[in-house]
N, C-alpha and C positions, 0 to 999 in steps of 0.2 A: 781352894776351890781348883778342880782343874781348867785349863785354858776353856775346852771344850762346855765345860757347866755350865759355864759362869754367863754362857748368853742369853741376858735380859730375856724377858717376855715380850714377844713380838707380834701385834696383830697381824696375821697378812695380809696385806690389799691388793685384791684380783680388779685391773680390768677386764671393762665389759667387752668382748669380741664375738665374732663372727664363732656362730655355733660348728667346732668342729667335725669332720664327717668320718664318722667311726662306723663301726659295724654295730649295732644292737641302739645305735643312741636314740631310733625311732620307735622301739620296742620296751613292752613293760617289763621292768624289773619285778615286781611285784612281788613273788612267789620268788627271793632268793634259793631261798632253803630245799628249792629241787638241783639245785646247783652243789653235787657232790661231789666230780670229780677229784681229781689232783691236781687238775688245774690252778694257774693263778689263783682265779677267781676262787678253787677251791680251800685254798693251801689260808685265804684270809679267812676263808667262813668257818672254819676248823680250827682256826687257832685262836683260844681267847685271848691270847696277848694283843691281836690285830681288831678287839673289839671296834674302835673309833675308826681304825682303818674301814671297817665293813661297812659304816653305818657313813663314812663317807662315798665308797663305791655306790650303798646303796642309793644314795642323793644321787649321786652324778650317771644312775641310771645307765653302769656300765658292768655289773655283773656279767653278762651273756658277753660283752667282748671280752673279758679276761679269760672267760670259759672256752672260747674259741678256739680256733685253729695257731693263733702266735705267728710267730714265739712273740716270745715278750720278755722284758727285765723292768722289776719290777724295785726303786728304792723303795724300803716298804716303814715307813716308820711306826714304830708299837707304842702299844696306850700310855707310857713314858713320857716316848717321846714326843706325844700329842701334847701331853701336861705339862711337862717342860719346857713348850712354843706357846703354852695359855692360849690353847685351841683346846674344848670342852663339844659334848655333842650338842649344847644350845647354839653354838657359833657355826658346829655342821649345821642344824636344823634352819639354821637362817638363811641359808647360802642356796640362790635357785641352781637349778641343773644345770646351769652352765658352768658359773662359778663353782662347782664342786666339781665340772670337770676339768675345770682350766688347772684347778691344783692336782689331781689325780693324775693328768695326762704328763704334767708335770715331774711327774718322776714317776713317768714311764717309759718304754724304749720300745720301740717294732721291731725289735729283736733280740735273742739270745745272747747274755754278755758274762760268764763268770769273773770272778774278780779279776783272773791271770789277764782275761782277754782284754779289760780296762786298760787306757792306752795311762803310761807312769806321769804323764806332765811334769814339773807341777803345770796345772789349770789348762790339763788337754780335755779341748773342745770335744766332747758328742753331742748328736742328733738323737731331743728327745722325739715322742710320740707326734707333738705336734709342729714341730720342725722347730723347736728353738735350740737352744743349748744347754748345758751342763758342762760342768769342769770340773776335770779330776782330777786330786793328787794324788801320788802314791810315796810313802816317806818309811821311814823309819818305825813311827809311831804307829802308821794303817794306809788304809786307804778312806779320800774323802770327798763327797762331790757337793763342792760348793761349801768347801771348810766344813762340811758335818761328817761325822765319821762313820763310816760303816762297821755296826760292831758285829754282825753275824751276818756273814758272806755264804752263798751259793744254796739258798733252800730252794732244793729241788723243785720241779712240776714238770706235768707229763709238755706243758708247752711254752718253756719257760723257766727261770729264775726269780727269788727275790733273794735282796739284800736286806738285812734291818740295817736303817737307820738313827740318830743319834737325836737326829729333831725334824720336824717337817718342814722342807726345801721350799724359799720365800721364791715365788716366780718371780723375776721382774715386772715393776708397773712402768715402766717407762723411763725419761730421760733421770739424770738429776734431778734437775728442779722440782719434777711431779714427784720422785720417790722421795727428796728431803718435805716434802710441804706433808707427805701421807705418812709421813714417820713422827710428824709432830714436833718439826723443828722450823716454827715459825721465824725461829730469831733471824738462822741461818739464810732460811729461805728471800728474808727480808737484805740482808748481806750480798746476797746472790744476785738480785734484783738490781741493786745500789751499783752492787764492781761489774757490773754487763747491762747496763742502764745502754738504751742504742744510742743516746747522743753524750754522755756524760762518761759511760762507765769503757770497762777492756774489751776491746773486742778479742783478743789473742787468750784471752781467762774465759768469754764465751765459747770460745771454736772447742777450748778443751773440757770445757764443764759440757759440751753438746757433741762432741766428736772423739776425744782420745781416750783411750781403753785406761784408765786411772785407778785409784786408793782414797777414800775420802778418811781422813778422821774429821768427823762431823757433830761439829760443840753444842751443848742442850741448850736451850733457852738459858736454864740458870746458870751456864758457863758463859754465855755473853749480859746476863745480869749483872756476873759478879766480874766479868773485863771491865761492863761501863765503871761498877761502881771504884773502881781502882784506877780507873781515869779522870775523874769528880764530873761522868756525864751521865746523862738521864737518857738518851735516844739514839739508835743508831746512827740516826742522819747525821748526829755531831760529828762523827769520824767522816774524816777526806776516804772521799775514795780512792785517793793511793793509796792510801795506809792501808782499806780495805782488800785491796786489790793483793797486798802483800803477805797481808794473814791470811786469807782465801789459797795463794799459793803455797802458803808454809803448812799448809792440811793437806796437799796433795803429794802424792809420789805416783810414777809411772808405775802402769801394769798393774792386773788383778795380783792383791794380796788379803785373800782368804785370813783365817783363826790359822787353818792349818798352813800356810809360809810366812809366819810372823816369824823372828828368831832374835834373841838376843842380841843388843849393840845396837851400831849405827844405822836411820835408815833416811836414804838420802831424796829430798821435798822440791816439788816443782819450783821453789822460788829460791834455791840453791840454799845452799849450809844442811846440817841433819839434824833429825829427830833423835830420840836414845830409847830402845824399845825394850820393856824389862817383861820377861814373862808372868812373874811370880812377886812383883812387889804391891801390888795392887790392892782390892778391897777381896777379901775371904782366898789370895795367895793367885788373884788373875792378873792379867796384864797392864800393863800400863804407858804410857807416852809422854815424853819428859822432851820440850822444848828448848833450845840453849838461853836464852830471854828464861824462863818461866824459874830460875834461881834454884834448881834441886826437885822444884815443886811434881811432884808426876800428876800427868792425868791420866783416872783408868777409864779404861776401855770398854765400857760400863753393858753396850751391844754391838754384836758381832754381827757382819757378815751378808750389809743389808742391801740386795742386791737390783740396780736399776740395769738398763741395756746396754749400757757401754762402759760400766763403772760396779762397784762395789765398795761400801760405807763402814763402818765401824763409829758408834758413837761415843762423846767422851766427856767427861763432863770441866774440863778445865782449858779456853781458849790456850792453845802453842802458840809463844813467844818466838819471833827470831832471833 
């Protein structure tokens, strides 16, 4: 399976924030079928492949907005992109209007940008509708937004343009610690809490996690369970704090590295020393990362491109050993 197809299903986690002030936010969009113009909203309504995106737009009450003057750019997941992201109509129907807006507006620019207009990157920042940012990378294999490939570009609309993308973009949910928690990485959350404890933990690591721009390879609960078994331990609290700090630093590298930025070869880690990336030797031909002390046993990168406010996380199924 190609790198971009192997991203595991991830449920988008949305923080509740103040409603964005947008044209049409307070209007009734019940009669969205009346939108028949060749605007961004019209393209979404008329295209069978955007039926799930249409449902999100209706739930967000933004059809009138996206039928307005604009201009807009929408990074538009088609139905298959929603499906591979683990998002169906029942999930969309469970959202509040504000939550639906948060998702849709995270895919929307309040300007018109063709693919040629997008910066080359890697990971060039562009500002989206709500003032947040997404990250653009162009390379020989295509154009990527937060590591997600644009599969069809420059779909014309009277008030802007749409670019079809292969997955739904994940809005950042907060700090690394918050992102780890909502991503089901309970053991990693426990390790971080212990390693950065105000009285016994490492303040440099705490500062890195809270403020630095980084990439973290995040071991799953089963990965930590295997580590404890290998160490003949039963609880993370049995591992010395200094050891946990060293382990965490060996799972962190500087800068944002989305799946579109990964390359075969050595990757320098914050703890010092390298890990090794292989893009094709994992499950279904997917990517792996291997620590120097893993005796050649690679860790599968099972979920890619989980974004926090200052980092991108990738889930892995084996703890990396320096």
